[in-house]
TORMIMAR-831004 format. One line per field, with one value per residue (C-alpha): residue number from 0; x, y, z; residue in three letters. Coordinates in steps of 0.1 Angstrom, whole numbers. Example, Ala and Ser with C-alpha at 12.3 -4.5 7.8 and 13.67 -1.06 7.14 Angstrom:
2
num <- [0:1]
X <- [123:137]
Y <- [-45:-11]
Z <- [78:71]
residuo <- [ala:ser]
END
This chain:
574
num <- [0:1:2:3:4:5:6:7:8:9:10:11:12:13:14:15:16:17:18:19:20:21:22:23:24:25:26:27:28:29:30:31:32:33:34:35:36:37:38:39:40:41:42:43:44:45:46:47:48:49:50:51:52:53:54:55:56:57:58:59:60:61:62:63:64:65:66:67:68:69:70:71:72:73:74:75:76:77:78:79:80:81:82:83:84:85:86:87:88:89:90:91:92:93:94:95:96:97:98:99:100:101:102:103:104:105:106:107:108:109:110:111:112:113:114:115:116:117:118:119:120:121:122:123:124:125:126:127:128:129:130:131:132:133:134:135:136:137:138:139:140:141:142:143:144:145:146:147:148:149:150:151:152:153:154:155:156:157:158:159:160:161:162:163:164:165:166:167:168:169:170:171:172:173:174:175:176:177:178:179:180:181:182:183:184:185:186:187:188:189:190:191:192:193:194:195:196:197:198:199:200:201:202:203:204:205:206:207:208:209:210:211:212:213:214:215:216:217:218:219:220:221:222:223:224:225:226:227:228:229:230:231:232:233:234:235:236:237:238:239:240:241:242:243:244:245:246:247:248:249:250:251:252:253:254:255:256:257:258:259:260:261:262:263:264:265:266:267:268:269:270:271:272:273:274:275:276:277:278:279:280:281:282:283:284:285:286:287:288:289:290:291:292:293:294:295:296:297:298:299:300:301:302:303:304:305:306:307:308:309:310:311:312:313:314:315:316:317:318:319:320:321:322:323:324:325:326:327:328:329:330:331:332:333:334:335:336:337:338:339:340:341:342:343:344:345:346:347:348:349:350:351:352:353:354:355:356:357:358:359:360:361:362:363:364:365:366:367:368:369:370:371:372:373:374:375:376:377:378:379:380:381:382:383:384:385:386:387:388:389:390:391:392:393:394:395:396:397:398:399:400:401:402:403:404:405:406:407:408:409:410:411:412:413:414:415:416:417:418:419:420:421:422:423:424:425:426:427:428:429:430:431:432:433:434:435:436:437:438:439:440:441:442:443:444:445:446:447:448:449:450:451:452:453:454:455:456:457:458:459:460:461:462:463:464:465:466:467:468:469:470:471:472:473:474:475:476:477:478:479:480:481:482:483:484:485:486:487:488:489:490:491:492:493:494:495:496:497:498:499:500:501:502:503:504:505:506:507:508:509:510:511:512:513:514:515:516:517:518:519:520:521:522:523:524:525:526:527:528:529:530:531:532:533:534:535:536:537:538:539:540:541:542:543:544:545:546:547:548:549:550:551:552:553:554:555:556:557:558:559:560:561:562:563:564:565:566:567:568:569:570:571:572:573]
X <- [-81:-43:-47:-70:-45:-16:-36:-44:-7:3:-23:-11:25:18:-4:25:49:26:22:60:67:41:54:91:81:61:92:114:89:86:124:128:99:115:148:129:109:141:157:125:125:161:152:123:146:170:141:131:167:172:142:152:187:173:153:183:203:175:172:210:212:182:190:225:221:240:230:192:179:203:202:164:160:188:179:163:154:119:127:158:138:111:137:150:114:110:145:136:104:121:148:124:103:134:142:106:108:140:121:87:63:74:42:54:86:83:107:102:126:133:123:88:95:73:73:59:49:16:-12:-18:15:-3:-9:28:35:28:56:83:86:85:118:147:177:211:197:203:168:137:106:73:46:21:-6:-36:-32:-51:-28:-40:-76:-68:-65:-30:-12:21:53:68:106:124:156:168:187:219:236:267:273:289:313:322:286:265:231:198:181:151:135:131:102:95:60:63:36:38:34:64:89:80:65:35:32:6:33:52:56:69:44:7:-15:13:2:27:22:47:45:58:74:40:30:5:2:15:16:1:-11:-41:-68:-91:-66:-65:-32:-29:-47:-29:-15:-25:-62:-56:-43:-69:-53:-78:-67:-30:-19:-33:-7:31:44:79:90:120:129:130:159:154:117:122:93:87:79:56:48:17:11:-18:-6:-31:-14:21:15:-10:12:21:-16:-24:3:-10:-46:-34:-14:-44:-65:-39:-40:-78:-78:-51:-72:-102:-80:-66:-101:-102:-73:-83:-119:-105:-82:-111:-136:-112:-91:-102:-140:-136:-112:-136:-164:-141:-133:-170:-177:-150:-163:-196:-179:-166:-202:-207:-240:-247:-263:-230:-212:-231:-225:-199:-184:-183:-159:-157:-123:-89:-80:-60:-91:-113:-87:-84:-122:-123:-95:-113:-146:-127:-112:-147:-159:-130:-138:-174:-162:-138:-165:-190:-164:-155:-192:-197:-167:-178:-213:-199:-177:-206:-228:-201:-197:-235:-234:-206:-224:-256:-236:-221:-255:-270:-241:-247:-284:-277:-255:-277:-315:-328:-360:-340:-318:-349:-366:-334:-330:-366:-361:-330:-351:-378:-352:-337:-372:-378:-343:-349:-318:-327:-292:-293:-329:-318:-287:-306:-334:-309:-290:-322:-331:-297:-297:-333:-324:-292:-311:-345:-341:-341:-310:-323:-340:-350:-324:-347:-345:-307:-303:-326:-304:-273:-288:-295:-259:-246:-268:-249:-215:-223:-233:-202:-178:-195:-202:-165:-177:-207:-228:-243:-269:-274:-301:-326:-360:-370:-344:-352:-376:-348:-335:-300:-282:-285:-257:-235:-232:-226:-192:-180:-192:-176:-142:-145:-152:-126:-97:-104:-122:-113:-75:-81:-75:-101:-137:-144:-170:-188:-208:-233:-246:-269:-271:-284:-261:-280:-291:-267:-269:-238:-236:-207:-192:-166:-147:-121:-101:-65:-65:-40:-8:-9:8:-18:-47:-32:-29:-65:-78:-59:-77:-111:-105:-95:-121:-94:-93:-70:-44:-21:-25:-48:-71:-76:-83:-102:-120:-154:-145:-135:-165:-190:-172:-173:-210:-219:-199:-216:-250:-244:-210:-186:-183:-202:-185:-164:-138:-117:-98:-77:-49:-29:-45:-71:-96:-110:-139:-155:-180:-204:-218:-250:-275:-309:-333:-369:-392:-415:-386:-372]
Y <- [145:143:148:178:192:187:206:233:236:240:267:285:283:296:324:332:334:357:380:380:389:416:430:429:446:472:480:483:507:527:529:540:565:578:584:602:624:632:644:663:680:690:705:724:737:749:768:784:791:808:830:836:846:874:887:885:907:932:933:938:965:983:982:994:1020:1049:1077:1072:1047:1052:1089:1090:1070:1088:1124:1142:1173:1169:1193:1174:1141:1154:1163:1127:1112:1112:1097:1070:1062:1059:1037:1013:1011:1001:974:961:957:936:906:892:886:917:935:961:975:993:1011:1017:1040:1038:1075:1067:1072:1050:1046:1020:1018:999:991:1001:1004:1000:963:958:976:945:926:950:933:898:904:893:915:910:887:893:882:867:851:854:828:831:858:871:908:933:950:972:961:924:897:883:854:869:864:893:892:916:925:951:981:991:1024:1024:1061:1055:1026:1026:1025:1000:1009:998:1027:1009:979:969:947:933:918:888:868:834:814:833:814:780:787:767:733:722:719:693:661:627:607:606:616:631:660:687:709:737:748:779:781:778:746:764:757:785:766:733:715:703:726:719:735:772:789:796:763:745:712:694:700:681:649:621:596:569:571:579:544:546:573:573:605:621:654:677:710:745:761:797:797:773:754:720:704:675:650:628:600:575:539:529:552:542:505:504:483:459:457:446:419:407:405:384:362:355:349:323:308:306:289:265:255:249:227:208:198:174:151:157:144:114:105:109:89:61:57:76:70:32:29:48:24:-5:8:14:-21:-35:-15:-33:-65:-49:-42:-80:-81:-115:-101:-84:-117:-126:-92:-87:-55:-42:-13:8:24:16:-20:-23:-13:-38:-65:-57:-59:-94:-107:-94:-111:-144:-140:-136:-167:-187:-172:-184:-219:-220:-206:-233:-260:-246:-245:-281:-293:-273:-287:-322:-315:-299:-329:-352:-331:-333:-370:-372:-351:-371:-403:-388:-377:-411:-426:-403:-410:-446:-442:-420:-422:-388:-403:-429:-401:-379:-409:-418:-383:-382:-415:-400:-370:-393:-412:-379:-369:-402:-401:-364:-351:-316:-309:-340:-330:-295:-306:-333:-308:-282:-308:-320:-284:-277:-310:-304:-268:-277:-304:-289:-251:-231:-214:-180:-175:-147:-133:-145:-181:-178:-165:-192:-218:-201:-200:-238:-243:-222:-241:-272:-255:-240:-274:-289:-264:-263:-226:-216:-186:-163:-152:-118:-108:-73:-75:-49:-65:-44:-61:-97:-102:-94:-122:-136:-167:-198:-209:-177:-172:-207:-212:-178:-186:-221:-205:-180:-209:-234:-210:-181:-192:-229:-223:-193:-196:-179:-169:-161:-138:-140:-111:-114:-80:-73:-36:-17:8:27:0:-26:-52:-56:-90:-88:-117:-107:-127:-120:-150:-157:-134:-135:-119:-91:-112:-139:-114:-98:-133:-142:-107:-112:-145:-129:-100:-123:-150:-176:-211:-210:-237:-251:-239:-211:-237:-257:-228:-204:-226:-215:-178:-182:-203:-180:-150:-167:-175:-139:-125:-150:-139:-101:-93:-65:-48:-73:-101:-105:-83:-94:-75:-92:-85:-112:-119:-92:-112:-112:-94:-106:-84:-97:-70:-78:-58:-55:-79:-79:-109:-93:-86:-121]
Z <- [-285:-290:-328:-322:-297:-322:-349:-324:-314:-351:-356:-325:-336:-371:-356:-332:-361:-380:-350:-344:-380:-380:-347:-359:-392:-373:-351:-382:-399:-367:-364:-400:-396:-364:-382:-411:-387:-367:-400:-409:-375:-380:-414:-399:-371:-397:-414:-381:-372:-406:-402:-366:-376:-399:-369:-347:-372:-374:-336:-332:-359:-346:-308:-312:-340:-325:-347:-347:-322:-293:-298:-299:-267:-248:-259:-230:-251:-266:-295:-305:-300:-324:-350:-349:-350:-387:-393:-367:-385:-418:-403:-386:-417:-436:-409:-410:-448:-446:-434:-444:-415:-394:-385:-361:-344:-311:-288:-251:-232:-196:-194:-207:-244:-266:-303:-328:-365:-365:-340:-305:-286:-253:-262:-262:-230:-207:-225:-214:-180:-196:-215:-193:-188:-205:-232:-269:-279:-264:-279:-261:-265:-293:-288:-306:-315:-337:-361:-390:-381:-386:-359:-360:-343:-334:-315:-296:-302:-279:-262:-237:-252:-234:-241:-263:-258:-225:-228:-191:-179:-199:-185:-199:-217:-232:-248:-284:-296:-330:-337:-360:-378:-360:-392:-409:-387:-400:-434:-444:-426:-451:-477:-456:-478:-468:-448:-456:-427:-406:-384:-374:-343:-336:-300:-282:-249:-231:-250:-272:-310:-332:-365:-377:-408:-388:-401:-371:-347:-341:-333:-296:-286:-258:-271:-239:-249:-281:-264:-261:-238:-246:-283:-277:-284:-319:-329:-334:-318:-325:-310:-310:-294:-310:-293:-303:-292:-262:-279:-295:-329:-325:-353:-348:-372:-370:-366:-393:-418:-407:-408:-437:-459:-432:-422:-458:-455:-422:-435:-465:-441:-419:-450:-462:-427:-427:-462:-450:-420:-442:-465:-435:-424:-454:-443:-407:-414:-433:-404:-379:-400:-410:-378:-348:-350:-357:-328:-305:-316:-308:-273:-266:-278:-254:-225:-230:-220:-188:-177:-174:-193:-208:-240:-249:-252:-284:-301:-328:-341:-377:-384:-416:-423:-436:-444:-411:-391:-408:-404:-367:-363:-380:-358:-327:-338:-343:-308:-294:-312:-297:-262:-267:-275:-246:-223:-234:-228:-194:-184:-195:-175:-144:-147:-147:-117:-98:-105:-93:-61:-55:-59:-34:-8:-13:-7:25:38:31:50:80:79:80:110:130:128:140:153:173:187:197:214:232:245:256:275:293:303:317:337:350:362:379:396:406:387:376:361:339:328:319:301:280:273:260:240:224:214:200:180:167:158:139:119:112:113:81:67:78:112:135:159:188:176:172:208:222:206:220:255:253:242:271:296:287:290:323:337:321:335:369:367:362:342:342:312:306:279:266:240:227:224:194:171:180:150:125:103:105:91:113:136:134:172:185:168:181:217:214:205:234:259:246:238:261:293:297:300:324:361:381:373:337:322:288:274:245:233:203:191:161:143:116:91:105:133:156:174:200:219:246:271:298:289:278:248:219:208:182:156:159:158:126:110:118:107:74:68:77:53:24:31:26:41:72:76:103:139:127:112:143:165:142:116:132:128:92:82:98:82:47:51:60:30:7:20:21:6:16:42:63:83:114:131:161:188:215:240:260:294:287:267:232:215:183:164:137:114:95:75:90:74:86:85:59:35:35]
residuo <- [met:gln:leu:thr:leu:leu:val:ala:met:ile:val:val:ile:val:phe:phe:ile:leu:ile:met:asn:tyr:thr:gln:ala:ala:leu:val:val:glu:ala:lys:asn:ser:glu:tyr:leu:thr:glu:leu:ile:ala:gln:leu:asn:gln:thr:ile:ala:ser:asn:ser:asp:gly:leu:lys:arg:ile:ile:glu:asn:thr:ala:tyr:asn:arg:thr:ile:val:gln:thr:tyr:ile:ser:glu:pro:asn:pro:thr:thr:lys:tyr:glu:ile:tyr:ser:arg:leu:ala:asp:tyr:leu:ser:asp:met:met:ser:met:lys:asp:gly:ile:leu:asp:ile:ala:leu:phe:gly:thr:asp:gly:thr:lys:phe:asn:leu:asn:gly:asp:ile:asp:his:leu:leu:pro:phe:val:asp:glu:ile:pro:glu:lys:arg:leu:tyr:tyr:tyr:ser:gly:val:his:his:met:val:ile:ser:asn:phe:asn:arg:asn:val:phe:ile:val:gly:cys:pro:ile:tyr:ser:ile:met:asp:asn:glu:asn:met:lys:gln:ile:gly:thr:leu:met:ile:val:val:glu:ala:ser:ser:leu:leu:gly:ser:pro:ser:asn:ile:asn:gly:ile:glu:gly:ala:leu:leu:tyr:ala:leu:asp:arg:asn:gly:asp:val:phe:ser:ser:asn:asp:thr:ser:val:glu:pro:gly:thr:pro:tyr:ser:asp:leu:ile:asp:tyr:ser:lys:gln:ala:arg:tyr:phe:val:gln:ser:gly:ser:ile:gln:asp:leu:asp:gly:gln:leu:val:phe:lys:leu:pro:gln:ser:lys:leu:leu:arg:gly:ile:glu:asp:ile:arg:lys:arg:ser:phe:leu:val:leu:ala:ile:ser:leu:val:leu:leu:thr:ile:pro:phe:thr:leu:val:val:asn:asn:ile:leu:arg:pro:leu:lys:ser:leu:met:ser:phe:met:asn:gly:phe:lys:leu:gly:lys:ser:gln:asn:leu:ser:asn:arg:ile:his:leu:gln:gly:tyr:ala:glu:ile:ser:ser:met:ala:asn:his:phe:asn:arg:met:leu:asp:glu:ile:asp:glu:leu:thr:gly:ser:leu:leu:glu:ile:asn:thr:lys:leu:tyr:lys:ala:glu:ile:leu:lys:lys:gln:ala:glu:leu:ala:phe:leu:his:ser:gln:ile:asn:pro:his:phe:leu:tyr:asn:thr:leu:glu:ser:ile:lys:gly:leu:ala:val:glu:gln:gly:ser:asp:arg:ile:phe:gln:met:val:thr:ser:leu:ala:tyr:val:phe:arg:phe:ser:val:lys:ala:ala:asp:thr:ile:thr:leu:gln:glu:glu:ile:lys:met:val:gln:ser:tyr:leu:asn:ile:gln:leu:ile:arg:phe:ala:asn:arg:phe:thr:val:glu:tyr:gln:ile:gln:glu:ala:ile:leu:pro:tyr:lys:val:pro:lys:met:ile:leu:gln:pro:ile:ile:glu:asn:ala:ile:cys:his:gly:leu:glu:pro:lys:thr:gly:glu:gly:his:leu:leu:leu:ser:val:asp:gln:ser:gly:thr:asp:leu:leu:leu:thr:val:ser:asp:asn:gly:met:gly:met:glu:asp:val:lys:val:arg:glu:ile:ser:gln:tyr:leu:ser:ser:ala:ala:glu:pro:ser:gly:ile:ile:his:thr:glu:ser:ile:gly:leu:val:asn:val:asn:asn:arg:ile:lys:met:tyr:tyr:gly:tyr:pro:tyr:gly:ile:thr:ile:arg:ser:lys:pro:ala:ala:gly:thr:thr:val:val:ile:arg:leu:pro:ile:lys:glu:val:ser:asn:val]
END
């Protein structure tokens, strides 16, 4: 996984470097292209300004021609005005011929005088109010107009005419308008060279296109209608203002055209990266097959030993890979052979020790049997019972009867008995203790009848009750009380022995609980007082394992409670 992650990180880093180089190159190209387009916009502005300057001179010369134009507009006498008419027509015709693209020149006097060379002058009348006062010239937006029976896209260039006859009173006497072919201001945008695929849009003051090399766009089309915001990111856009027209020049260049060379470099770079990755798979496969895969097989083989299955102990591993891998496998197999030999030797030694321990126990049991003959003891106890009946001593009879049952139970009963048999034995034991202590304590039983058939290990309650009497109730002054309760909690049995005796300090309770949880052999003072607890706890854990066993709670002068937790075992399941 780490090797795969390392290769992935290298690929990501190389990919990141390629993307960064591409992005940086694209930024440089865009910056250079922006500089070029800025210069191109400046050149186009010079072209428009040059054409506009010619119109400005014609406007100025025409509006302030004293002998013809000013006289014609100011003359109130119709006869005199008519005499000047032909001269005015010739003069304006001369002015119109001075600049290509002029389609018509019109005059509007404040007294209602109207004059033009071509077209319907009424079409120009609405523009009189649009031309602001005290301005040398003014360009309207682009308009469609019929002139000489042709539809034209034109600008209306106009200015107010002020009288120069009366120097003291410069009053407006009329308005001059020149109708100019819209395309004549910029020339032919289709002839723009420089960047392949660049689209030029020349906009008037209203944002409408008056000239463009985009053949799909008609003059007069609002530029806002041409913007597709979903595809705007695919274009590089550069714009500049047209001062004379209060308009704009907009260059629109597709990113694919602008970055076509860089795109080719990027594609080749990714192709090289892909080929490199394919070539890298060869050494990567060698490393995986000769190092990683054998190591994985070795770890899987070792995990088989952790499962503790006996058949795994005889298995051996064979790895194919580099020489070091094969050598490691051979050393590991030799180690397993040595472990087998040591295990065999250890088992042989343990078997001998176990046999010796059995012989020792057998010898001890034989000695005990020789010292105490059970039949002799039973017969003796029965004789004592008979004498007690003859003498009329009920207490001796009860005590001997209980002692005989306890002795017979401890010798002959099986290792696992019913809970009912265990409680009957405990009752016999308590009968003896109640007679012995002359009823210094009372006994209470809380037992559910339904759980009496369940199976439990033999002699697990008697040591606990003996501890409660000897260490809790016997040293106590006043009447003692012993409670034996048997409950069922889910799938567990809870056997509880409680007393109101002397109790124990917290330190001593913690020490005993530590021995109980570790199943260790107690020593010292703890051993003499709690050997019964620990032995019963160890037997239970040997039978059933964790979490079963004994827990203890105690407070000084408040008594002790011991709880035995066992799994439910029915007679039919044992």
